[in-house]
Every structure is written in C-alpha cells, then in structure tokens.
DOKOLVO-966687 format. One record per atom (N, C-alpha, C): atom name; x, y, z. Coordinates in steps of 0.05 Angstrom, whole numbers. Example, Ala and Ser with C-alpha at 12.3 -4.5 7.8 and 13.67 -1.06 7.14 Angstrom:
2
+------+--------+--------+--------+
| atom |     c1 |     c2 |     c3 |
+------+--------+--------+--------+
|    N |    264 |   -114 |    156 |
|   CA |    246 |    -90 |    156 |
|    C |    264 |    -66 |    156 |
|    N |    257 |    -45 |    142 |
|   CA |    273 |    -21 |    143 |
|    C |    258 |      1 |    157 |
+------+--------+--------+--------+
//
This chain:
86
+------+--------+--------+--------+
| atom |     c1 |     c2 |     c3 |
+------+--------+--------+--------+
|    N |    395 |    207 |    140 |
|   CA |    415 |    222 |    125 |
|    C |    422 |    248 |    140 |
|    N |    447 |    254 |    139 |
|   CA |    458 |    278 |    153 |
|    C |    449 |    303 |    138 |
|    N |    435 |    321 |    152 |
|   CA |    426 |    346 |    139 |
|    C |    445 |    368 |    149 |
|    N |    465 |    374 |    132 |
|   CA |    485 |    394 |    140 |
|    C |    489 |    416 |    120 |
|    N |    475 |    414 |     96 |
|   CA |    478 |    436 |     76 |
|    C |    458 |    458 |     83 |
|    N |    467 |    482 |     76 |
|   CA |    451 |    506 |     81 |
|    C |    444 |    520 |     55 |
|    N |    420 |    530 |     53 |
|   CA |    411 |    546 |     30 |
|    C |    407 |    574 |     39 |
|    N |    418 |    593 |     24 |
|   CA |    414 |    621 |     30 |
|    C |    404 |    635 |      5 |
|    N |    383 |    650 |      8 |
|   CA |    371 |    664 |    -15 |
|    C |    359 |    690 |     -5 |
|    N |    360 |    710 |    -22 |
|   CA |    347 |    736 |    -15 |
|    C |    322 |    738 |    -32 |
|    N |    299 |    741 |    -18 |
|   CA |    273 |    745 |    -32 |
|    C |    258 |    768 |    -19 |
|    N |    237 |    777 |    -33 |
|   CA |    221 |    798 |    -22 |
|    C |    208 |    790 |      4 |
|    N |    209 |    806 |     25 |
|   CA |    198 |    799 |     51 |
|    C |    168 |    791 |     49 |
|    N |    152 |    806 |     33 |
|   CA |    124 |    799 |     31 |
|    C |    119 |    772 |     19 |
|    N |    135 |    765 |     -2 |
|   CA |    133 |    738 |    -14 |
|    C |    140 |    717 |      6 |
|    N |    161 |    721 |     21 |
|   CA |    170 |    702 |     42 |
|    C |    148 |    698 |     63 |
|    N |    137 |    720 |     73 |
|   CA |    115 |    719 |     93 |
|    C |     91 |    704 |     82 |
|    N |     83 |    711 |     58 |
|   CA |     59 |    698 |     46 |
|    C |     63 |    668 |     43 |
|    N |     87 |    661 |     32 |
|   CA |     92 |    632 |     28 |
|    C |     94 |    617 |     55 |
|    N |    107 |    629 |     75 |
|   CA |    109 |    616 |    101 |
|    C |     82 |    613 |    114 |
|    N |     64 |    632 |    110 |
|   CA |     37 |    630 |    120 |
|    C |     23 |    606 |    108 |
|    N |     26 |    602 |     82 |
|   CA |     15 |    579 |     69 |
|    C |     27 |    553 |     79 |
|    N |     54 |    553 |     82 |
|   CA |     67 |    529 |     93 |
|    C |     55 |    521 |    120 |
|    N |     51 |    541 |    137 |
|   CA |     40 |    535 |    164 |
|    C |     12 |    523 |    161 |
|    N |     -4 |    534 |    143 |
|   CA |    -31 |    523 |    138 |
|    C |    -30 |    494 |    129 |
|    N |     -9 |    487 |    114 |
|   CA |     -5 |    460 |    105 |
|    C |      9 |    442 |    126 |
|    N |     17 |    454 |    148 |
|   CA |     31 |    439 |    169 |
|    C |     60 |    434 |    162 |
|    N |     72 |    451 |    146 |
|   CA |    100 |    448 |    138 |
|    C |    117 |    470 |    149 |
|    N |    142 |    464 |    155 |
|   CA |    162 |    484 |    161 |
|    C |    173 |    493 |    134 |
|    N |    187 |    516 |    134 |
|   CA |    200 |    525 |    110 |
|    C |    221 |    504 |    101 |
|    N |    235 |    492 |    119 |
|   CA |    255 |    471 |    112 |
|    C |    241 |    447 |     99 |
|    N |    219 |    439 |    110 |
|   CA |    204 |    416 |     98 |
|    C |    194 |    423 |     70 |
|    N |    184 |    448 |     67 |
|   CA |    174 |    456 |     40 |
|    C |    196 |    457 |     20 |
|    N |    219 |    468 |     28 |
|   CA |    242 |    469 |      9 |
|    C |    252 |    441 |      3 |
|    N |    253 |    424 |     23 |
|   CA |    262 |    396 |     18 |
|    C |    242 |    382 |     -1 |
|    N |    216 |    387 |      2 |
|   CA |    196 |    376 |    -16 |
|    C |    201 |    386 |    -44 |
|    N |    206 |    411 |    -47 |
|   CA |    211 |    423 |    -73 |
|    C |    236 |    410 |    -86 |
|    N |    258 |    409 |    -71 |
|   CA |    282 |    398 |    -81 |
|    C |    279 |    369 |    -89 |
|    N |    264 |    353 |    -73 |
|   CA |    259 |    325 |    -78 |
|    C |    244 |    322 |   -104 |
|    N |    224 |    339 |   -109 |
|   CA |    208 |    338 |   -134 |
|    C |    226 |    345 |   -158 |
|    N |    243 |    365 |   -155 |
|   CA |    262 |    371 |   -176 |
|    C |    280 |    347 |   -183 |
|    N |    289 |    334 |   -162 |
|   CA |    306 |    311 |   -166 |
|    C |    291 |    288 |   -180 |
|    N |    267 |    282 |   -171 |
|   CA |    251 |    261 |   -182 |
|    C |    243 |    266 |   -211 |
|    N |    236 |    291 |   -217 |
|   CA |    226 |    297 |   -244 |
|    C |    249 |    306 |   -263 |
|    N |    272 |    310 |   -251 |
|   CA |    295 |    319 |   -267 |
|    C |    289 |    346 |   -280 |
|    N |    276 |    363 |   -265 |
|   CA |    268 |    390 |   -274 |
|    C |    249 |    402 |   -254 |
|    N |    239 |    426 |   -261 |
|   CA |    220 |    439 |   -244 |
|    C |    194 |    423 |   -242 |
|    N |    182 |    422 |   -218 |
|   CA |    157 |    406 |   -215 |
|    C |    132 |    421 |   -224 |
|    N |    135 |    440 |   -241 |
|   CA |    112 |    455 |   -252 |
|    C |    121 |    467 |   -278 |
|    N |    102 |    474 |   -295 |
|   CA |    108 |    486 |   -321 |
|    C |    115 |    516 |   -316 |
|    N |    135 |    524 |   -331 |
|   CA |    143 |    552 |   -331 |
|    C |    139 |    562 |   -359 |
|    N |    121 |    581 |   -363 |
|   CA |    115 |    591 |   -389 |
|    C |    107 |    620 |   -388 |
|    N |    112 |    634 |   -410 |
|   CA |    103 |    662 |   -413 |
|    C |     74 |    661 |   -423 |
|    N |     55 |    673 |   -409 |
|   CA |     28 |    672 |   -417 |
|    C |     24 |    686 |   -444 |
|    N |      6 |    674 |   -461 |
|   CA |      0 |    686 |   -486 |
|    C |    -19 |    710 |   -482 |
|    N |    -25 |    724 |   -504 |
|   CA |    -41 |    749 |   -501 |
|    C |    -69 |    744 |   -490 |
|    N |    -82 |    722 |   -497 |
|   CA |   -108 |    716 |   -486 |
|    C |   -107 |    712 |   -456 |
|    N |    -87 |    697 |   -447 |
|   CA |    -84 |    692 |   -418 |
|    C |    -77 |    718 |   -404 |
|    N |    -60 |    735 |   -415 |
|   CA |    -53 |    760 |   -402 |
|    C |    -78 |    778 |   -400 |
|    N |    -94 |    779 |   -421 |
|   CA |   -118 |    795 |   -421 |
|    C |   -138 |    784 |   -400 |
|    N |   -141 |    758 |   -399 |
|   CA |   -159 |    746 |   -380 |
|    C |   -151 |    751 |   -351 |
|    N |   -125 |    748 |   -346 |
|   CA |   -115 |    754 |   -319 |
|    C |   -119 |    783 |   -311 |
|    N |   -114 |    801 |   -330 |
|   CA |   -118 |    830 |   -325 |
|    C |   -147 |    835 |   -319 |
|    N |   -165 |    823 |   -335 |
|   CA |   -194 |    827 |   -331 |
|    C |   -203 |    817 |   -304 |
|    N |   -194 |    793 |   -296 |
|   CA |   -203 |    782 |   -271 |
|    C |   -191 |    798 |   -247 |
|    N |   -166 |    807 |   -250 |
|   CA |   -154 |    823 |   -229 |
|    C |   -170 |    848 |   -224 |
|    N |   -181 |    859 |   -246 |
|   CA |   -196 |    885 |   -244 |
|    C |   -226 |    880 |   -240 |
|    N |   -234 |    855 |   -239 |
|   CA |   -263 |    849 |   -234 |
|    C |   -280 |    851 |   -259 |
|    N |   -268 |    851 |   -283 |
|   CA |   -284 |    853 |   -308 |
|    C |   -288 |    825 |   -319 |
|    N |   -311 |    822 |   -334 |
|   CA |   -318 |    798 |   -349 |
|    C |   -318 |    773 |   -332 |
|    N |   -328 |    775 |   -307 |
|   CA |   -330 |    752 |   -289 |
|    C |   -357 |    739 |   -291 |
|    N |   -358 |    713 |   -289 |
|   CA |   -383 |    699 |   -286 |
|    C |   -383 |    687 |   -258 |
|    N |   -401 |    697 |   -241 |
|   CA |   -402 |    688 |   -214 |
|    C |   -421 |    664 |   -211 |
|    N |   -414 |    644 |   -196 |
|   CA |   -430 |    621 |   -192 |
|    C |   -436 |    617 |   -162 |
|    N |   -460 |    606 |   -157 |
|   CA |   -468 |    601 |   -129 |
|    C |   -453 |    577 |   -118 |
|    N |   -449 |    557 |   -135 |
|   CA |   -436 |    532 |   -126 |
|    C |   -427 |    517 |   -151 |
|    N |   -416 |    493 |   -147 |
|   CA |   -407 |    477 |   -170 |
|    C |   -429 |    471 |   -189 |
|    N |   -453 |    464 |   -179 |
|   CA |   -475 |    458 |   -196 |
|    C |   -483 |    481 |   -214 |
|    N |   -483 |    505 |   -203 |
|   CA |   -489 |    529 |   -218 |
|    C |   -468 |    534 |   -239 |
|    N |   -443 |    529 |   -232 |
|   CA |   -421 |    532 |   -251 |
|    C |   -425 |    513 |   -275 |
|    N |   -430 |    487 |   -269 |
|   CA |   -434 |    468 |   -291 |
|    C |   -458 |    475 |   -308 |
|    N |   -479 |    485 |   -296 |
|   CA |   -502 |    493 |   -311 |
|    C |   -495 |    516 |   -330 |
|    N |   -481 |    536 |   -320 |
|   CA |   -473 |    559 |   -336 |
|    C |   -454 |    551 |   -359 |
|    N |   -438 |    530 |   -354 |
|   CA |   -420 |    520 |   -374 |
|    C |   -434 |    501 |   -394 |
|    N |   -459 |    494 |   -387 |
|   CA |   -473 |    475 |   -405 |
|    C |   -464 |    447 |   -403 |
|    N |   -453 |    440 |   -380 |
|   CA |   -443 |    412 |   -376 |
|    C |   -463 |    396 |   -360 |
+------+--------+--------+--------+
//
C-alpha cells in the first residue's frame, strides 16, 4: 500500500521524548507505533483502551502512591500473593 499521508501534531517535547524512548525499547519507530495505534482504532472502531475519569478512590490511591504513602512493598510475586492471602 502506498504510504503518502502525513500526520502533524504538536505535543509536549518531554512526552514525545519519553514515548519515543519506549518505542525504541520495543523496537518500533514512531511511524510504526502510530500505524499500530491507527490500525487498532480501525479494527476496534474506537480507541484501543478505556478512557475514563478516575473516581475519588482511584484519585486518592494514585496521589498516595505518587507520594509514597500507604504502600505495601513485596519481595517478589510469592510475597505479594502471601500478603494478599491468595
């Protein structure tokens, strides 16, 4: 297929750099990553992930973990399952 369309977008430089760093770790170019995203949108007929506004519990939990509060640290997966009682 002829690839002749161009996408132009303005985004924050730090976001661009961080995302492109992850793309490189995955072995993808930015073009390949965007093509993958567009293909998933086409296949799913919508965004390939949920978009939602977090509820109060989720916001509080994210704020706590970002600040290092109320964390349960585990040595490994076995320790985590033990602490969860699984």
